[in-house]
C-alpha positions in Angstrom: 4.3 4.2 4.7 3.2 2.8 1.3 4.2 4.9 -1.9 3.0 3.7 -5.2 5.7 4.0 -8.5 5.3 6.0 -10.5 4.0 8.5 -9.1 5.6 8.0 -5.7 3.4 10.0 -4.0 2.3 8.1 -0.3 -0.9 6.3 -0.2 -0.5 5.0 3.5 0.8 7.4 6.0 1.6 6.0 9.5 -1.4 6.1 11.5 -4.1 5.9 8.6 -6.8 3.4 8.6 -6.5 1.3 6.0 -10.1 0.6 3.8 -10.8 -1.6 1.0 -11.1 1.5 -1.5 -7.1 2.1 -0.7 -6.3 -2.0 -0.9 -8.5 -2.4 -4.0 -6.3 1.0 -5.5 -3.1 -0.6 -4.3 -3.3 -4.3 -5.7 -5.2 -3.0 -8.5 -1.8 -0.6 -9.2 0.6 -3.7 -8.9 -1.6 -6.2 -11.0 -0.6 -3.5 -13.6 3.2 -2.9 -13.2 3.0 -0.2 -10.6 6.0 -1.1 -8.4 5.1 -0.7 -4.5 8.4 -0.4 -2.8 7.6 0.2 0.3 5.4 -2.8 1.0 6.7 -5.6 2.8 5.0 -7.2 0.6 4.7 -6.0 -3.2 1.5 -7.4 -4.3 -0.3 -5.6 -1.5 -1.8 -9.2 -0.6 -0.8 -8.7 2.9 0.0 -6.0 4.9 1.9 -5.8 8.1 0.1 -3.8 10.7 1.4 -2.4 14.3 -1.5 -2.4 16.5 -1.6 0.4 19.4 -2.0 -1.6 22.5 
């Protein structure tokens, strides 16, 4: 789950497909000082994902 703060509302939930629009939103926020505490990479340049086998 990825919940930028503020506001702290999840943008990405487990099982969700991460789209270019979601990545653009998260990266823009990170560039403007929004905290992304749930992501393995708080700049959201890389994502850690688990693929279903």
